[in-house]
N, C-alpha and C positions, 0 to 999 in steps of 0.2 A: 184516294186518301191514304196517306201513309199511316200504317198502324204499327204500334210498338207492342211487342209481346212482353208481358210481365215475366221476368225471369223467376224461376222457382227459388224458394228460400234456401235451397241447398246448392245454388249455382256457385261452384267453387271459384270460378274466375272473378265474378263480380264481388263475391264475399271477400276474396283476397285483396282486390283493389281497394275496397272501402276500408277494410280493417288494417291494411298496411299503412294507409294514410293516417288513420285514427291512432295508430301506434307509433307514428313517426318514421315509418319506413319509406324508402324511395320506390317509385314505380316508374318503369320504362315502357316504351312502346312495345307492343307484343310482337310486331314483325316489321320488316323493312318497308312494306307497303304503307302501313300507317305512318311510319316516320316520313316517307315521301309526301303523303297527304298533308301532314302537319307543316312540313317545310314549305309547301306550296301556299298554305294559308297564313304564313307568318305575318304577311303585310296587312291582314285583315283582323284587327283587334277584336271585333265583335264575334268573329268565328272562333278565335281563341277563347273568348269568354264563354261562349256557348259550349265549347268542347271541354270545359273544366270538369273534372270528376265530380261525382255527386257530393263527396265530402266537402269540397270547397263551396258548392252551391248551398249547402246547409249553413255554413258560416256566413256567406253573403246574405242569406235570408235573415239571419239574426241581426245584422247591421240594419237592414231595411225595416225590421220590426221594432227594434229598441230605439233607434234614432228619433222617430217622431215623438216619443215619450219624453225626450230630453227637456221639453219646454215646461213640464210640470213635475218631473221627478227630482228628488234631491241630487246634488252633484256627486255625492259619494257613491250613490247607487249607479249612476251612469259610469263613473270611474271603474267600479267593480265589474260592470258589464263589459267595458272595453278591455280590461285586463283578462276577463274570462274568455272573450273571443280570441284575443291574441294568443292566449295560452293554449288554444286548441290547434294552432297552426302546426303542421307536421314538422317544420324546422325547429320549432320550440320544443315540441314533444321529443324529438330526437335527442336534443341536448339533455333533457331530464332522463331519458332512457339510458344514456351513457353513464350518468352519475349514480342513479339508484333505480329502484323498482318504480316504473312509471305509474301504474295504477294505484299503488300505495300512496305515493306523493299526491296524486290528484284527488284521491278520496279524502285525504286530510285537508286539502285546500277546499274541497266542496263543503265538508262539515264545518270548518272554521269560518268560511265565508258566509254560509247560511246562518249560523248562530250569531255572528257579528252583525249580519244584515238585520236580523230580528231586533237586536238591541238598537241598531241605528234607526229602524222604523219607529220604535217606541219613543226614542229621544226626539225624533224629527216631528212626529205628529201628536205625541202625548196622548194617544188613545189606541185601543185595539180595534176600533170600528171606524167607519167612514169610507166614503167612496174613493178618495185619493189614497187612503191607507190600503184599501183592498187592491187597487190597481198596482201600487208599488209592491205589495206582497206577491202578486201574480208575476210581475217582472222578476222579482228576486227568485222565485221558484224556477222560472225559465233559465235565468242566468246560472243558477246552481246546477241545473240538469246538464248544462254543457260540460261540466267537469267529469261526466261519466259517458261521454260520447265515444263509444268504441265499436258498436255494431249497428247494422242497418235498423234493427229494431229500436235502438236508442234514437236514431235519426227520425224515425216515424213519430216517436213520442215528442221529440223537440219541435218538429214541424207542426204537429197538431196543437200543441200548447202555444205555438207562435200565432196561430189563427185566433185563439182566445185573447192573446195579448193585443193583437191588432184591433179586434172588436172592442176592446176596453177603451180605445181612443175615443169612441163615440160617446162614452160615458162622461168624458171630460169636455168634449166640444163636438158640435155637429156642423161646423162650418165647411165651406167648399174646399179650403186648403186641407183640412183634416180628411175629408172624403178622398181627395186625390192621393194623399199619403197612404191611406188604407188600401186604395186600389193598387197603387204601385207595390206596396208591401205584399198584398195578396197574390199579385202576379208573380213576384219573385219567389214566394213560398210554393206556388204551384209549379214553377220551373224547377225548384229543388225536388219536389215530388216526382216530376217527370224524369229528372236526372237519376233519381234513386231507382226508378224502374227501367232505366236505359243506360246504366253505368258502363256497359260494354261498348257503347257507341263512342268511340274515341274522337270522332269529328263533330259530334253534336248535331248531326243532320236531322232535321225533322222536329226538333224540340220546340221551336217557335211555332211551327205549323200545328203541332199537337196542342200547344197553349191556346192558339187562335181558335181551334175547333172547340175546345172546352169553354172558352170565354164567350164566343159568339153563340154557341148553343145554349148558354145560360141566360143570355140577355132577354129573349122573349119571356121566359119564365119569370125573370126578375120584374119585368113590366107588368105581367099579370098579377103577381103577388102585390106589387105596389098599388095597383088600381083597385083590386077586389078584396085583398085580405082585410078582414075587419080590424079597424083601428080601435083597440081597447084602451081605456084609461089605465095608467100604471097602478099596480096593486100597492106599491109603496114608493116612497121617494127618499133619497139621501142627499145630504148637503156636503159640498166640498168644504174643506177646512179653511180655504182662502189664504193659502201661503204665497200665492203668486202676486207679484207686483205688477200693476197695470198703470200705464200713463194716463193721467187725467187730473181733475181738480181734487186737491187734497183737503184734509180737515183743518188746515191752517194756511195763512197767506203772509208772505213777506215780499216786499218789492223785489221783482226779478223772477219770481216763480212762474208767472204766466207767460213771460217772454219766451221761455223755453218751449211752452206749449204752442205759442204763436208761430213757431217754425215747423210744427208738426202737422202733416196732412192726414194723420190717422183719424179714422171715423170715431166719433163719440156716440152718436145715436142718430136714428132716422125718425121721421115724423110723417104720419099719414093723417091728413086733415079730412074730417067728414064733410066739411063745407068749404067755404072760401077761406084761404089763408090770410091772416092779418098782415099788414104792411111790414116791410123789412125793419123799420125803425121801432116797431113795437114787439119784436121777437126777442124778449128778454127771458132766457131760460133759467129760472130761479133754482139755485142749489142751496148752499149753506149760507147762514147769516152769521157774521162775525161781530161780536160786541166787545170782547175782552182784548185789550191792547197793552203790551208790556213795553212799548217803545220801539220794538223791532217786528214782532209777529202778531197777527190778528188771529183770534180763535173764537169758536162759538161759545156762547154763554151757557153755563150749566143750568141756568134758571128756566130755560125754555121747556115748556110742558108739551106732552104729546097726547093726541086724541085719536082713537081708533073708530072706524066707521061701524064697528060692532056695537058701539054704545051711542047714546044720544049726543048730538053736538053740544059742546060747552058754550057758555055765554059769549066768549070772544069770537066764536064762529058766527053765532046768531047776530051779534052786534055788527059784524062786518057787512052782512047783507041788509040788515034792518035800517042802517043809517044812510043808505043810498036812496035818493028820491026816485019815485017810480018813473017820472018823465025822462030820466037820464039812464035808466037801466037798459042794457042791451042784451040781446039773446046770447046765451053762453056759447063759447067756441069749444067744440068737441074734437078730439084728436087722439091718436094712438102713438105712443112712443115705443120704438124698438131700441132698447139700450144695450150697448156692448158691455161685456164684463168689466166691472170696475173694482171688484173685491171690497166694495164699500156698501154701506146700508142706504145712503141717501140717494134720491132720484131727482130728476129734473122736470120742470114744467113751467109753462108761461105764467108770468105774474098775473093773477095769483092762482096757483093750482089747487085743484080739489079732485080727489079720487074716491070712489065708492068700493074699490076692491078690498076684500076682507083682510088681505095680508099687507096692506099699505096703510100706514099711519100718517098723520099730519101734525106738525108742531105748531106752537103758538106764533112762530115766526114764518109760518106757511112754507115749511120745508117738508117734502114728502119723504117718508122713511119706510124701508122694507124690513120685514121681520128678520130676514137673514141677508148676509152680504150677497151682492150680485156676482156670482161666479160663472154664470152662463148668460147667453143673450136673453134678455127679458122684454116681454111685451106687456104694457099696461095702458089702460085707458084713463084719460085725464079730461077734466072740464075746467075751462077758464071763465070766471065771472068778472066782468069789468064794466064800469068802474066799481071799486070797492073802497070803503074807508076802514083802514086797519088801525085799531087802537085809537079811536078819536079821543078817548080819555086814557091817558098813559098812567099805568100803575107806578107807584113810587119806587118799587124795586127795579122795574124796567128803566125808569128814568135815571136812577143812580148808575145802573149798569152801562147805559148808553151815553153817560157823561164822564165816565171815569177815564182819567189820564194818569200816566206816571208822574210822580212828584217832581221829577227833574228831567232835563233833556229838551232839546229843540227850542231854545229860548227865542230865537229869531222868529220862528213860526208863531209862537205864543204872542209875541209883541205885535206882529203884523195883524193877527186875528183881533186883538183888542183895539188896534188903531182903526181897522176897517169897520169893525162892528160899531164903534163910537161914531165914525163918520156917517154910518147908515142909520143913525138915530135908533140904534138897538132894534131895528126891524129885520127879522130873519130873511125875508124875501129880498129886501134891498141889500142885505149883507151878502147873500149868495150872488146877486148881480154884481156887487163890487168885486168879489173874488174873481168872477168871470172876466170882468174888465181888466183887472190886474194881470191875469194870466195872458189875456190877449195882447196886452201892452208889453209883455215880457217875451223874450225869444225862447219859448218852450218848444220842444220837438217831441213828436211821437215816433218811437223807434222800437225795433225788436232786439236791438243790441245796446241796452242802456249801460252807462258806466257803473262800476261797482260802488256801493255805498258802505259807509262805516257805522259808527255809533249813532250819531244824530242824523238818522236817515231822512227825516222830514226836512230839516234845515238844509242838508246837503243837496237834496233834490230841488227844493224851491229856490235856493239862492246860489247854487254852484253849478251842478251838472245841467239842470233844466232840460233833461232828456229822459224819457221813460215810457213805460208801457202802461196799460190801463190800471194796474194795481198801484203804480206810483201816484197817479192822479186821484184815484178813489181813496187811497190811504191818507194822502195829504189833505184832501178836501174834508174827509171825515174828522181828521185831527183839528183842522181849523174851525169846524162847526163846534166841536166839543170845547175847544179853547175859548169860544165865545159864549159858552153856556147853553148851546142848542143840542138836544139829543140827536145823535146820528149813529149810524152803523154801516158796515160794509157787507154787501151781498156778492157772493161769488157764484159764477155759473157760466153760461154761454150767451152770446148775443149774435143774432143773425143766422147765417147758414146760407145754403144755396140749393137750388133744385137739382135733382138727379138728371142724368143724361136724357131720360125720356120725359122729365118734368112731372112725373106722377108722385114722387116722394121728395120730401124736404130732408136734406142731409146737413147735419151739424158736425163739424170736425174739431179736433183739438185746437187748431189754429183760431177757432172762434171763441176760445175761453176768454172770459171777460169778468171784470169786477166793476161794480158801481156803488153808489151811496144812497141810503135812505135817510131822509131828514124828517124829524117829527115836527109838525107845525100845528099850532093851536087851532082846533076846529076842523082840521083836515086829516089828522092822523099821520101815518107814515107816507111820505111822498118820495117817489124815485127821482133822483138827480144823477145824471151821468156826467161827471166832470171831464171824461175823455172827449166828449163832444165839444168842450170849450176849445180844444186844440185840434182835434181831427174829427169834425162832424161827418166826414165821408165814411169813417169807420162804422158809425151807427146807421147812416142812411143807405149806404151801398154794400156794406159787408166787408169783412176782412180780406176775402179773396180779391174782390174788385179793387180795393185800396192797394193791395200788394202789387197787383198787375199794373196799376197806374204809376206808382212810385218806383217800382222796379228794385234794383239793388240798393237804393238809398234806404230802404226799410231795414236792411240787414247791416248797416254800418257804412264804412268807407274802405276803399282800397280793394285789392285783389280778392281778399277773403270774403268780402261782401258779395262780389260778383259770383264767386264760386257757390256761396250759400244760396244765392238767388236762383242760379241755374239748377242746383240740386233740388230746391223747392219746386221749381216748375216741372222737372222730370218726375219727381215723386208724386206730385199732385196728379199728373196725367195717369200714371200707373195705378195710383190708389183709386182714382175715380172708376177706371175700368174694372179693377178688382172688386171694389165695393159694389158696383152695379151687378156683377155676376153673383157676388155673395148674397145680395139682396134677393134676387130671383130664386136662388137656391134655398134660402131660408123661407121665403114666402110660399113657393110652389112645391118644394120637396119636403124640407123639414117641417114646414107648417101645414102639411097635408094631413090634418087631424081628422077626427071622427065627423065633425060638422062639414068640413070641406069635402070629405069623401062622399058623404051622403048627398050633398048638393051636386057633385060631379056625376055620380052614378045615376042620379035621377035625370040629370040634364042630357047625358050622353047615351045611356042605355035604358032609361025608363025603369030603373031598379028602385023599388020603394020599400023593400023589406030585407031583413037579414037573411031570410031563407033564399030569396032570389039571388042575393049577393053570393051566398055559398055555392048555389047551383052554377052560377056564371063562373065562379072561381074554379070549381071542379071541372066543368066542361072545357074551359079555356086551357087548363093545365093538361087535360087528356088530349086535346087537339094538338097542342104544341108538342107533347111527347110523341104522339103518333107521327107528326110531320118530321121530327128529328130522327125517329127510328127509320122512317121511309127514306130520308135523305142518306142516312148512314148505309142502309141496305143498297140504295142505288149506287153509292160510291164504291161499295165493296163488291158488288156483283161483277162478274167477268164481262168485259166488253168484247164483242165479236165483230170481226170484219164482215162486211155484207156478204162476201163469198164464203166465209167460214161458218156462218150461222146455219145455212141449210145442211151442211155436213155434220154439224153438232147435233142437229135434230135426227139425222140419219143414224149417227152413232148411238144415240140414246135408244132409238127404236130397235136397232140391231142388238144392242146389249140386253134388252128385255127378252129377246128370243134366244140369243146365244152369247153369253157374257164374254166368251173368249174372242169373239169377233169385234167387240167394241174397241174404240180407239183409246190407247193409253195416253195419260197426261203428257208424257215426254215424247210422244210419237207425232211426227208431222202428218199433215193431212194427206199428201200425195203418197207417203210411205204406207199410211193406213189403207188408202184406197187400193194400192197395189197388193197389200197383204189380203185384203178382202177379196180381190179378184183372183188371187192365187188360191185362196181357200175354195172358191167356187169352182175353179178349174180342176182342183184335185177331187172335188166331189163329182164333177162331170166325168172325169176319167174313171172314177170308181163306180159310176152309175148309181150314185147314192141320192136319188131324187127325194127320198123321204127325209134325209137329213137336211138337205138344203131347203126343203119346204118350210123350215123354221123362219126363213128370211121373209117370205111373202107367200100368200095363198093365191094371188091373182096372176102372177107371172111365173114362167118356167125359168130354170137356171140359165138357159142360153140368152133369153131376153135380159135377165139381170146383168149378165156379163157385158152385153153390148151397151146397156145403159151406164154401167160403171165406166166404160171406156169414154163415153161422151162426157160424163161428169168430170173425169180426170182432165180431159182436153180443155173443157170450159174453165175449170178451176185454175189450170196452169196459165191460161191466157189472162184471167182476171187478176192473178196474184203475181205472176212472174214474167208474163209475156208482154206483147205490145199493148194490150188493154190496161195493164197495170199503171201505165203513165197517164191514162185518161182520168178526168174528173169522174167521180162516181155517178154524177147526174148526166153524163154524156149518153146520147141516144144509143150508140153502138155498145157501150159498156152495159147499159141497162138491158138491152136486148139479149146479150149473152148471159147476164145474170138471171134474167127471167127464164131462159132456156135451162140454165143450171137448176133453178128451183123446180121447174117442171119435171125434169128427169129425176130429181130427188123425190118428188111427190109420187112419181110412178113407182120408184123403188120402195117407198113406204107402203 
């Protein structure tokens, strides 16, 4: 194992290299040998990258640390970070150095940037507290610190602060992509640390090996901490300010809005059903209910009331259950929704949803509402009761709200509504059937690329373009209902979905965004009617994905652009399915490894049933892993002996205990040492100094020792440099000579 010695803080060469770059000075290769090595490696870019001085690795680490925060930080702060990193390049510093005093200019930039950054944070977030505000402030501190990067000590401060900034990413998101970003950033920061302690290594040899040793050594401890470290509930929680924009169903609807979502394969939410999943055509994921219409845009009615499960259910909830006969009541459908961040308060659930979680409210329109915007992935349990009668007796205020139309506009649609309603003998059911027949007799198309509409959008769609997405049909159908004096409203959400790759989870994507109509009928209450099914029943029965696969590029318009859009849709869909599947398991098994799952897993795998046992297992596993790592390091560091050298090493150790001057020196060869040892014995024989040589052995006389040494030298020479050196060490003749060598050495000992 290659080991790098940490240079002392006073290492003049390394200090000069780092400080020269930090002050904008040029650095050259120290000698011609290093220059030749670099020339030989010029074709290998990764070797050039690894061989960069530590100063550059510190700057590269800042890019890897700050770049992942670009998704949630204000643009001006990212711009300040980019300027700060570029400003630390030696070439830039050299220009400032020529003009004026470098440190004075950079100190002024640091103070000005930090103070303006504080003002910018206040204007951006309008608060001094909050999670995103805190993360942005931490990034501002890191960026400001770069303006005083002159010494190695400054680099250590910057890199340690960088690790905190990386960890702050998990406060914003715990997804798989974020985890990969943090891992890559942490590895680059560790490489910068290694380069700081190895700045004299002009070729960068061994840096990746050292990084691998550090990473692989930490993995077993990481697994032990994940499995056994107690999962404690948070002592406090903070909420994001919700400044990020997320694609999804918005709080208003105009014809053409959902068509953009229909071309997106981005995941909206996942659903885990406790029992059997309802049929595809019944999967209407209710979101917002739109009652107010200004001729162009639909919006929710401000008259909708909310009810919290912390209080007793109001009468409109009780009436919804009480009016259903017992013989048609079905068992409730229980499921859990894993909603992706939307930055909105409303949630989604099957018609009609009900939740008993204390932080989820429900409106009189049966829309689920969260106390705070959904800024992170959210799990919530929902129950569906079906069938239900909603508002069998319609309040007067609700009736007025769901009959209101602008005084002017769309005259053709108004006239058609009155004509068809009169032909239906003023019967709402027959009137809806008449509209369906009229649509089927007219050449309407369902498309993801509808033509643009102007002022009278209902008339233009019904009598001119006749091509639209779900919101075109639901908006026009609701208008026709109201024009005939029948209360109606638009519901926005999602319809359908598809199973995951393994079939265990139901996935609903943005392309499943949908809008339908609810019509109020006497004695029945609100009844769901989906006018999209008049034109494209396969959209409801088979799902958006199946329909798109069947119709191909025709769903995206005509011409070459439609074909390109369709191919792009197919490619993105495949990639997103794979990515979403991996993200699901990550969220379920890693991020979702909470206190309850940990207790169940430990009881199942290790029969651990108490916190005391858990801590004992944690401590014991950590000690065992550390002991194994220490043993491996010791094994790799200890000297490896050739089979013929090991007996002589033992002889040298024993001789050294009796007479240190006769032990083998580290730089001395084995044969040279044996010859010196024999010479010392000869000299003592010539001087008749039997007492002195008796330090070597008590059982043999000096003459015998000398003869043994001659045999040892002959055997060793044959094993290392003679004929036997070409044999395999397991060869019988080689082993015979080796055993004779060991025997002679033992007799000398």
